[in-house]
C-alpha positions as CSV (number, residue, x, y, z in Angstrom):
1,M,-8.7,13.0,-18.0
2,K,-7.6,15.4,-15.7
3,A,-8.5,15.7,-11.5
4,L,-7.5,18.1,-8.8
5,V,-6.2,16.2,-5.6
6,F,-9.0,18.5,-3.0
7,N,-8.1,16.3,-0.2
8,L,-5.6,14.0,2.1
9,R,-7.2,12.1,4.8
10,Y,-5.5,9.6,7.3
11,E,-8.0,7.3,7.4
12,A,-6.0,4.1,9.8
13,Q,-2.0,4.1,10.7
14,G,-0.3,3.8,7.0
15,V,-3.4,5.1,5.0
16,I,-4.4,7.7,3.6
17,S,-7.6,8.8,1.4
18,V,-7.2,10.5,-1.2
19,E,-9.9,12.5,-2.9
20,L,-10.3,13.7,-6.3
21,R,-12.4,16.3,-8.2
22,P,-12.3,17.6,-11.9
23,A,-9.9,19.7,-12.7
24,E,-12.4,21.9,-14.6
25,D,-15.3,24.2,-13.8
26,G,-18.8,22.3,-14.9
27,V,-17.1,18.6,-15.4
28,E,-18.1,15.4,-14.0
29,F,-16.3,12.3,-13.7
30,P,-18.1,9.0,-15.0
31,R,-19.6,7.6,-12.3
32,V,-18.3,5.5,-9.7
33,E,-20.2,1.3,-9.8
34,A,-19.1,-0.7,-6.4
35,G,-15.5,-1.9,-7.4
36,A,-14.2,-0.3,-9.8
37,H,-11.1,1.3,-9.8
38,I,-9.0,3.9,-11.8
39,D,-4.9,4.2,-12.5
40,L,-3.4,7.6,-11.7
41,H,-0.3,9.1,-13.4
42,L,2.1,10.6,-11.4
43,S,4.0,12.9,-11.7
44,N,7.2,10.8,-10.9
45,G,5.9,8.6,-14.3
46,L,4.8,5.6,-12.8
47,I,0.9,4.7,-12.9
48,R,-0.9,2.5,-10.2
49,S,-4.4,1.2,-9.7
50,Y,-6.4,2.0,-6.8
51,S,-10.5,1.1,-5.7
52,L,-12.8,3.5,-5.9
53,T,-14.1,3.9,-2.4
54,N,-17.3,6.3,-3.1
55,P,-20.4,4.2,-5.2
56,G,-22.9,6.4,-6.9
57,E,-20.9,9.6,-7.2
58,S,-19.7,11.7,-10.2
59,R,-18.5,14.4,-8.7
60,R,-15.2,13.4,-6.9
61,Y,-13.4,10.0,-6.6
62,V,-11.8,8.7,-2.7
63,I,-9.4,6.4,-3.1
64,A,-7.2,4.9,-0.2
65,V,-3.5,4.1,-0.3
66,L,-1.6,1.8,1.6
67,K,1.9,3.7,2.1
68,D,4.0,-0.2,1.5
69,K,6.8,-0.7,3.2
70,N,8.5,-2.3,-0.1
71,S,6.9,0.4,-2.7
72,R,8.4,0.6,-5.2
73,G,7.6,3.8,-5.7
74,G,3.6,4.4,-6.5
75,S,2.7,4.5,-2.3
76,S,5.4,6.0,-1.1
77,H,4.6,9.1,-3.8
78,I,1.3,9.3,-3.1
79,H,2.8,9.5,0.5
80,E,5.3,11.9,0.5
81,Q,4.8,14.1,-2.9
82,L,1.0,14.1,-3.5
83,R,-0.4,17.9,-2.3
84,I,-3.2,18.9,-1.9
85,G,-4.2,21.3,-4.6
86,Q,-2.1,19.1,-7.6
87,T,-3.3,18.1,-10.5
88,L,-2.9,14.9,-11.9
89,Q,-4.5,12.7,-15.0
90,I,-6.4,9.9,-14.5
91,S,-8.2,7.4,-16.3
92,T,-11.9,6.2,-17.0
93,P,-13.0,4.2,-14.1
94,R,-12.9,0.0,-14.3
95,N,-14.7,-2.5,-13.5
96,H,-13.3,-5.7,-12.6
97,F,-14.4,-7.0,-9.7
98,A,-17.8,-5.7,-10.2
99,L,-20.8,-7.1,-7.5
100,D,-24.0,-8.9,-8.0
101,E,-26.4,-6.5,-6.7
102,T,-29.2,-8.9,-7.0
103,A,-28.1,-12.0,-5.2
104,S,-29.8,-12.2,-1.4
105,H,-27.6,-12.1,0.9
106,S,-23.6,-10.6,0.3
107,V,-21.2,-12.1,2.8
108,L,-17.9,-9.7,1.3
109,V,-14.5,-10.9,3.1
110,A,-11.9,-8.3,2.9
111,G,-7.7,-8.2,4.5
112,G,-6.2,-4.8,4.9
113,I,-6.5,-2.4,2.3
114,G,-8.2,-4.9,0.8
115,I,-11.0,-3.7,2.4
116,T,-11.2,-0.7,-0.2
117,P,-13.4,-2.3,-3.3
118,I,-15.4,-4.4,-0.1
119,Y,-16.2,-1.0,0.9
120,S,-17.7,0.8,-1.8
121,M,-20.1,-2.7,-2.1
122,L,-20.8,-2.3,1.2
123,Q,-22.3,0.9,0.7
124,R,-23.9,0.0,-1.9
125,L,-25.3,-3.2,-0.4
126,R,-26.8,-0.6,2.0
127,D,-28.4,1.4,-0.6
128,L,-29.9,-1.1,-2.3
129,G,-31.5,-2.5,0.7
130,R,-30.1,-5.6,0.7
131,S,-29.1,-7.8,3.6
132,A,-25.0,-8.3,3.5
133,E,-22.6,-9.6,6.6
134,L,-18.2,-8.0,6.3
135,I,-15.9,-10.3,7.7
136,Y,-12.7,-7.7,8.3
137,C,-9.3,-8.9,9.0
138,A,-6.2,-6.3,10.3
139,R,-3.2,-6.5,12.1
140,S,-5.1,-4.3,14.9
141,R,-8.2,-1.4,15.2
142,A,-5.8,0.8,14.4
143,E,-4.5,-0.3,10.5
144,A,-7.9,-1.6,9.8
145,A,-9.1,1.6,7.3
146,Y,-13.0,3.4,6.9
147,L,-13.7,1.1,10.3
148,E,-15.5,4.0,12.2
149,S,-17.5,4.8,8.8
150,I,-18.1,0.7,8.6
151,E,-19.3,0.4,11.9
152,A,-21.7,3.7,11.2
153,L,-23.1,2.4,8.2
154,M,-24.3,-1.4,9.9
155,T,-25.6,0.1,12.6
156,S,-27.3,3.0,10.7
157,A,-28.6,-0.5,8.8
158,Q,-29.8,-2.3,11.4
159,G,-33.7,-1.0,11.4
160,H,-34.1,-1.1,7.8
161,P,-35.0,-5.3,6.8
162,P,-33.0,-7.0,5.6
163,P,-31.2,-7.1,9.1
164,W,-27.3,-6.7,8.7
165,R,-25.3,-9.1,11.0
């Protein structure tokens, strides 16, 4: 599929999110499932997989990319070369890390950039009204991507049964 880089956003120290939209008018992407990922075909010839962070959507895909100090060309290319308005090829979503939406209570654990699929799962569980806990470890709050959004999710869910912890 052909995607347009619609937005780049600072999410945490060393982490940017990339919002992709269909490059052609009137086209929608396949719907995002919590835990799914896509491949980006970068202009330097590399193909890299990234988790989608926006479950339930089909008009846009959002990924988060950590600029790895030991990058072999993927994350450094995205941080240094990718710009709003560029187009790139992406794969259709695959989900090898599917969320069990039937669980009565979920405990989600993430470390660093590993929050990306977990963040999508947390959003989906909230949408389903399911009980969940999140354990999120990062080197510092400054390096914790989506921290404010996660805190808002947890706060907004407090008044809705079942409670979040």
